[in-house]
C-alpha positions in Angstrom: -0.8 7.6 -8.5 -4.1 8.8 -7.1 -7.1 6.7 -8.0 -9.2 7.8 -11.0 -12.1 7.8 -8.7 -10.9 11.1 -7.2 -10.5 12.7 -10.7 -14.0 11.6 -11.8 -15.5 12.8 -8.5 -13.9 16.3 -9.2 -15.3 16.3 -12.7 -18.7 15.5 -11.5 -18.5 18.3 -8.9 -17.5 20.6 -11.8 -20.7 19.7 -13.7 -22.7 20.3 -10.5 -21.0 23.7 -9.8 -21.8 25.1 -13.3 -25.3 23.7 -13.3 -24.9 21.6 -16.4 -27.8 19.2 -16.8 -27.3 17.8 -20.3 -23.9 16.2 -20.7 -22.3 13.9 -23.3 -19.6 11.3 -22.6 -17.0 9.9 -25.0 -14.5 7.3 -23.9 -11.5 5.4 -25.3 -11.8 1.7 -25.8 -9.7 0.6 -22.9 -10.1 -0.2 -19.2 -8.8 3.3 -18.1 -11.3 5.2 -20.2 -14.3 2.9 -20.0 -14.0 2.7 -16.2 -13.6 6.4 -15.7 -16.5 7.3 -18.0 -18.8 4.8 -16.3 -18.0 6.2 -12.8 -18.6 9.7 -14.2 -22.0 8.8 -15.7 -23.1 7.2 -12.4 -21.9 10.3 -10.4 -23.5 13.0 -12.5 -26.7 11.0 -12.8 -27.0 10.9 -9.1 -26.5 14.7 -9.0 -29.5 15.2 -11.3 -27.8 15.6 -14.7 -28.9 13.7 -17.8 -26.5 11.8 -20.1 -27.1 13.0 -23.7 -24.9 10.3 -25.2 -22.2 7.7 -24.4 -19.8 6.8 -27.3 -16.7 4.7 -27.5 -13.7 5.7 -29.7 -12.5 2.7 -31.6 -8.8 1.8 -31.2 -8.3 1.7 -35.0 -9.9 5.2 -35.3 -11.9 4.0 -38.3 -13.0 7.1 -40.3 -16.6 6.0 -40.5 -16.9 5.3 -36.8 -15.2 8.6 -35.9 -17.5 10.5 -38.2 -20.5 8.8 -36.7 -19.4 9.8 -33.1 -19.0 13.4 -34.1 -22.4 13.5 -35.8 -23.9 11.8 -32.7 -22.5 14.7 -30.6 -24.0 17.2 -33.0 -27.5 15.8 -33.1 -27.6 15.3 -29.3 -27.3 19.1 -28.8 -25.1 18.5 -25.8 -23.1 21.6 -25.2 -20.9 19.9 -22.5 -19.0 16.7 -23.4 -16.5 14.8 -21.3 -13.8 13.0 -23.3 -12.2 10.4 -21.1 -9.5 9.0 -23.2 -5.8 8.6 -23.8 -4.0 11.4 -25.8 -3.9 9.5 -29.1 -7.6 8.7 -28.9 -8.6 12.3 -28.0 -6.5 13.6 -30.9 -8.3 11.3 -33.3 -11.6 12.5 -32.1 -10.8 16.2 -32.2 -9.3 15.9 -35.7 -12.7 14.6 -36.8 -14.4 17.4 -34.9 -12.4 19.9 -36.9 -13.4 18.1 -40.2 -17.0 18.4 -39.3 -16.6 22.0 -38.1 -18.4 21.2 -34.9 -18.0 24.2 -32.5 -19.7 25.6 -29.4 -18.8 22.6 -27.2 -17.5 22.9 -23.7 -15.0 20.0 -23.6 -14.2 18.3 -20.3 -10.9 16.4 -20.2 -9.4 13.5 -18.4 -5.9 14.0 -17.1 -4.5 11.8 -19.9 -4.9 14.6 -22.5 -5.6 17.9 -20.7 -1.9 18.8 -20.7 -1.0 17.1 -24.1 1.2 19.5 -26.0 -0.1 18.4 -29.4 -3.6 19.5 -28.5 -2.4 23.1 -27.8 -1.3 23.7 -31.3 -3.0 26.3 -33.6 -4.8 23.5 -35.4 -6.8 22.5 -32.3 -7.0 25.9 -30.5 -10.3 27.0 -32.1 -12.2 24.0 -30.7 -10.3 23.3 -27.5 -9.7 26.7 -26.1 -11.4 26.8 -22.7 -11.4 23.1 -22.2 -11.5 22.1 -18.5 -10.0 19.2 -16.6 -7.7 18.2 -13.7 -4.0 17.5 -14.2 -1.7 15.4 -12.1 0.8 17.6 -10.3 3.9 18.5 -12.4 7.4 18.3 -10.8 11.0 18.1 -11.7 13.2 15.0 -11.6 16.7 16.2 -10.8 19.3 15.2 -13.4 16.8 13.5 -15.8 17.2 15.8 -18.7 21.0 15.8 -18.7 20.9 11.9 -18.4 18.5 11.7 -21.4 20.7 14.0 -23.5 23.8 11.9 -22.9 22.2 8.8 -24.4 23.9 7.6 -27.6 23.9 4.4 -29.6 27.7 4.2 -29.3 27.3 4.0 -25.5 24.3 1.6 -25.6 24.9 -0.4 -28.8 22.8 -3.4 -27.6 19.8 -1.4 -26.5 17.0 -1.8 -29.1 15.0 1.1 -27.8 17.9 3.5 -28.1 18.7 2.3 -31.6 15.0 2.5 -32.8 14.6 6.0 -31.2 17.8 7.2 -33.0 16.4 6.0 -36.3 13.1 7.7 -35.8 14.5 11.0 -34.6 17.4 11.5 -37.0 16.3 9.4 -40.0 19.5 7.4 -40.1 20.5 4.0 -38.9 23.1 3.7 -36.1 23.0 -0.1 -36.7 24.8 0.1 -40.0 27.3 2.6 -38.6 28.1 0.4 -35.6 27.9 -3.1 -37.1 27.7 -2.8 -40.8 24.3 -4.5 -40.9 21.8 -3.7 -43.6 19.2 -1.0 -43.2 16.9 0.9 -45.6 18.0 4.1 -43.9 21.4 5.8 -44.5 24.0 5.2 -41.8 24.4 7.8 -39.1 27.7 9.8 -39.4 28.1 10.1 -35.6 27.5 13.9 -35.5 23.9 13.6 -34.3 23.4 15.4 -31.0 20.1 15.1 -29.0 20.5 18.5 -27.5 20.4 20.1 -30.9 17.0 18.6 -31.8 13.6 19.6 -30.3 11.9 16.4 -29.2 9.2 15.3 -26.9 11.7 12.7 -25.6 14.0 15.4 -24.1 11.1 17.7 -23.0 10.9 17.3 -19.2 8.5 20.2 -18.6 5.5 17.9 -18.2 6.6 15.2 -15.8 3.4 14.2 -14.2 2.9 10.4 -14.3 6.7 10.0 -14.7 7.2 11.9 -11.4 4.8 9.6 -9.6 6.7 6.5 -10.9 9.9 8.2 -9.8 8.5 8.7 -6.3 7.3 5.1 -6.1 10.7 3.7 -7.0 12.4 5.9 -4.4 9.9 4.9 -1.8 10.7 1.2 -2.3 14.4 2.0 -2.3 14.2 3.9 1.0 12.1 1.1 2.5 14.7 -1.5 1.5 17.4 0.7 3.0 15.4 1.0 6.2 15.0 -2.7 6.4 18.8 -3.2 6.1 19.4 -0.7 8.9 16.7 -2.2 11.1 17.5 -2.2 14.8 16.3 -5.4 16.7 13.4 -4.8 19.0 12.6 -1.6 17.1 11.6 -3.2 13.8 8.3 -3.0 12.0 7.3 -6.6 12.5 5.6 -8.4 15.5 7.7 -8.1 18.7 9.8 -5.3 17.1 11.6 -7.9 15.0 13.6 -7.1 11.9 13.4 -8.9 8.5 16.0 -11.2 7.2 17.7 -8.8 4.9 19.4 -11.6 3.0 16.0 -12.9 1.7 13.7 -9.9 1.6 10.3 -11.0 0.1 8.3 -8.9 -2.3 5.5 -8.4 0.2 7.9 -6.9 2.7 
């Protein structure tokens, strides 16, 4: 994953490119958002822009606090506002923006929500159309979708994540069907098929962070394979030595 420093630097250059001089900043209440927002504020300030406001989205999305933030944006008269936040925090903010009928804002987005499917729905389109931000490169992970669609509680009866997911998606309990245990949901009948249900779980069209994790895992796997095939005197360690492949250390 690229450092957020590069993303923030690009956002600051965007502000400079369009000549925006009065910019608001709203961040989620976490290390990712606070850190990114602070770097952005430092960057654009050095470029000559003024910060109209800096607000933090509370994690509990308390209505009174969310309302106060939106009103703060309104009275600041900032026409450009960066929202550096996770998808769920951005959604809470924009839901409040709709309630207050706040329009005419050029929203700048962090990569965590700029490609969020839920924020492209008709409900949010009137306020978010024209939002700008930078997304992590999207790519395909071969075989992932077919693997996900093959998952079934009968194949993974001891996996709590599969069981919980099944309950949420189909509204029935595979636990009662498999083991006869009590549940407040009706038992599944076994005819539930993932491929027949539209779900964000099986949507592999927006693999961005996931693809970077995938590449990272493969990089480690290939490195371990290279260590095992290391040729003495041509190895990566001092004197061309090879590692002891029987006791490979994490730092190696």
